[in-house]
N, C-alpha and C positions, 0 to 999 in steps of 0.2 A: 498162732494158736490153733490147735487141732479141733475138729468137730466135736470129739468127745469132751474136750475142755469147755467148749462153748455151751454144751448142753448142761453142764453142771453150773448152777447159778452161783455167782459170788455173793458175799455178804450184802453188798450194796444192792445187787439185783434182787436178792430175796427180801430186803427191807422195802424196795419199791413195790414188789408183789404184794407184801403184807399191807402197806398203806393203801394201795389200790383196792385191795379186797375189802379192807376195813371201811374205807370211805363209801365205796359203791354199795356194798351190802348194808352198811349202816343207814344210807340214804334210802334204800329200798325197804328196809324194815319200817322206817318212818312212814313211807307211803302206804304200807300195808294196814297201818293204824287208821287210815282214812277210808279204806274200803269197807263198805258195809257187809254185814253177814246176812245170809238168807237161810231160812230153815223151812223144809217141806217134810212134815211129819217128824220122823226121828233123824232124818238126813240133814245135816248142816252144810251149806255151801259157803266156805270162807276161804280167804287167801291167807294161809298160815305164814308163808315166807316166799321170797324170790330167791330160792337156794341155787337157781341156775347160774347166778353171778359167780359165786365162789367155786362152784363145780367146774365151770368153763375155765377159770384161772388155774384150778388145781389140775386139769387135764392137759393144759398147755405149758404150764410153768411148774414150779416147785410146789408140790402138794401140801406140804406142811405150812409153808408161808401163807398160802391162800386160806388154808383152814383156820389157822390161828387168827388171821386178819379178819375173816368173816365173824368169828366168835367174839373177838374184840370189838368189832364195829357195832354189833348188836347190843353188846353190853354198854358201851360208851354212848352211842347215839340214841338208842331206843329205851334205855334205862336211866343211866346217870344224868344225861342231858335233858331228860324229861322230868327230872326231879325225884327219882326214886331208885333205891338200891336195896336188894334183899339179902345182902351178905352171903352166907353159905348157900342159900337158895338159888343164887345165880350161877353157881359153879356147875350145877347139873346140866343146864342148857349149854353153857360154855363148852364143856367137855363133850357132850354128845354131838354138837354141831361140828366141833373140831374132828372128832373120830369119823363121823359119817363122810365129811368132805375129804378128809385125808384118804380113807379107804377108796373112795371113788377115783380120786386122782391117781392113786397107785395102781388101780386096776387097768388103766388105759396105757397100753404100750404104743399103739399107733393111733393118734387122734383122727386119722383119715378113715378109719374103720368105724362107720356109723353104728353097726351092730354092737361093737364092743363099748362104744361111747354110750349107747342107750342102755345096755346092761349095767355099766358102771354108775350111771346117773341114777337109775331106779334103785340100784343096790345101796348106794350111799344114802339116798333119801329114806329108804325103808329102814336101813340100819339106825339112822338118827331117831325116826319115829318109833321104832320098835324098842329102842333103849328107854326112850321117855315112857312108853307104855309099860315096860317092865318095872320101872321106878314107881309108877302110879299104883300098879298092882301091889307091889311090895309094901307100899305105905299102908294100904288097907289090910293086907294080910298080917302085917306086924302091929296092927292096931294103933298106928301112929296118926292115921287120918280116918275119919268116918266115911263109910261107903254112901254115895248118893246115887240112888237108883234113877234110871231114865225111863220115862213112861213110854211103853211100846216095846221094851227090851226086857229079857229075863233078868230077874233081880240077882245078878251075879257080876262081881267086879271083872271077871274074865270076859263075859259077853259084852259088858258095857265098854271097857277099855279096848277090847278087840274090835268092836264096831267102830269106835272113834279112830283107831289106827287105820282100818281099812277106808274109812270115810276121807281121812286126810290124805292117805296115799293115793287113792283113786281120783281125787279131785286136785288138790294143790300139788301132789306128787307128780301127776302126769301133766297138767296144764302149765305149771309154773316152775317145774324142775326138769322133767324129762324132755318135753318138746323143744323148749328154748335151747337147752344144752345140745340137744341132737342137731339143731340147726347151726348154732354158733360155733361149736368146736371145730368141725370140718371147714367151716366158712372162714374162720380167722386163722386156722393153721397155716403157717408159713408167712403170714402177713404181719402178725403182731409181734412175734419173737424178735425179729431184727431190731425193733425199737428199743429193746432192752439189751441189745448186743448178744443175743443168744441164738443158737441154731435150733430149728424146730425138733421136737421130740421124735425119736426113732424107736423101733422095737427093742433095740439093745441099749436104751437109755438107762442111766443109773437110777432115775427117779421113778421108774415103773416096776411093777411087781411087788407083791407083799410077802415079806420074809416072816418066818416064825417069831423073830425078835419083834418086828413091828406089830404083829398080832398080840403078842404078850404085853407090849406097852399099851396097846388099845384096850386090852382087857383090864389092866390095872387102872387105866383112866376111868373106865366104866364103873369099876368098884369104888373109886373115889367119888364119882358122881352120885352113886347110890347112897353112900355114907354121908355125903354132904347134904343131900336132899332130905334124908331121913332126920338128920340133926336139925336142919332148919325148920322142918315141919313140926318137930318135937319142941320147938321154942329156943333152940340154940343156934340161931342164925348169926350170932356175934354182932354183926352190924346190920341193923334194919332201919333204913332211913327213907323218909318220904317228906318232901317239902310241901308247903301250902299251895304252891303254884304247880304241883305235879300234873302232868299230862294236859296242861292248859294249851290254848291255841298259840300263845306267845312262845312257850317252851318248844312246842312242835316246829314252829317257824324257825326259831333260832337253831334247833338241831338240824333241820334240813339245810339251812344256809351253811352251817359249819361243815356238814358232811360234804356238800357240794363243793365248798371252797377247798377242802382237803383233796378231794378227787381231781379238781381242775389243776391245783398246784402240782399234784403228782403226775398228771398227764403232761403238763408243761415242762417238768423236769425231764420226764422220759424223752419227750420230743427234742429238747435241747441237747440231751446226751447223745441221742441218735444222730443229730446233725453234726455234732462234733466228730463222732466216729466216722461218719460219712466223708467229712472234710479231710480227715487224716488219711483215709483210704484212697 
């Protein structure tokens, strides 16, 4: 098998990347629910997400598998397993997370290039946050949702949402997305890929670079996210479910155990497969 062939993930390898991203990011999102928020004036210090997990996997492996896995993990473990599901309202976050992580993964041609990894990490994070900000602004502008002014800021949806975007990007975006990704990607490069039977990504890899077709698909996905969120906010969420035990301590514990179990099983399967391939070679 040639290097080029090894760099292109098989369906089974993509599935393992998906499951690993889903379980690890799902577990991480549950942990963020336990971290308290602090507010100083109009500035809020909160951990929105540990996006460095899918960002790292997307830059080392197949970007789409890692992106879809992360979005699915957040939906399954931090929403459904906590006893709540917002129907169409969940689609907006699912699509924007997928697009942001996918773009970041495609931007990295050489994971050893720290500058490129940093630019991709902050670009993917900013893209996800910016899409969410644009959707929130549209909801107010189209009178689907009432505007809630924030004391200390101009009474403008653009100022309020713009400040929230910068707040999240400069705090969570740098501390929990950019810096960990910047450390982990070059550190894991060349060490984790053989476990999946893949060669490390190189500048001529098929999974790097963003084509006009990929950008068009991302744009369509963003439009779908807008439509879904507007419909959900207007009362057409289709399925809106919340259990009596929603967000309880028991539900949180069960979700964490389930996510951890899936992650451990995935890691054991990867290790077992790697051992078999090493024995054959």
